[in-house]
C-alpha positions, 0 to 999 in steps of 0.5 A: 640587019634585022633580016640577019637576026630574023634569019637566025631566029628561023633556024631553031624554035628557041634562039638567044642573042647574048654577049659572052661577058653578060652574066644575065645572058649566062643566067637565061641560057643556063635556065633554058639549056641546062635546067629545061633541056631546050635545044636553043641556038645561042648567038654570041654577038661579040663573036660575030663581026656584025654583032654591034649592028645586030645588037642595035637591031635587037634594041630597036626590036625591043622598042629602044628599051635596053639592054639589047641582050639577052634577047630571047626568041621562042617560036620565031617571036621576040619574048624579051630579055631576062626579066620577061623570061624569068617572069614567064618561068616563075608564072608557069607560062614559059614551059607551055610556051616552049612546048607550043613552039616544039622546043620542049617535050615533057 
């Protein structure tokens, strides 16, 4: 299932795996899409028939530390979840990372 995750990750510079009922997922996607104007691929696991398997694969990629969503990939690399994305943003590191990945033009 990690292969399916990586296939989706290869489709865009920024990919976010979410659950539709997750408020932290909404917060991260809102930051990326509405605030930073990133053209991210948002994949809702609960609308995918194999979403549970994908969620387990994401959790494994995160080293077994939960939660598995949101899981943010930038430039094909797993960045992490809400805490990591927000820390990068507040530290001024997120925008340069997005620019390096070709996901943001300023």
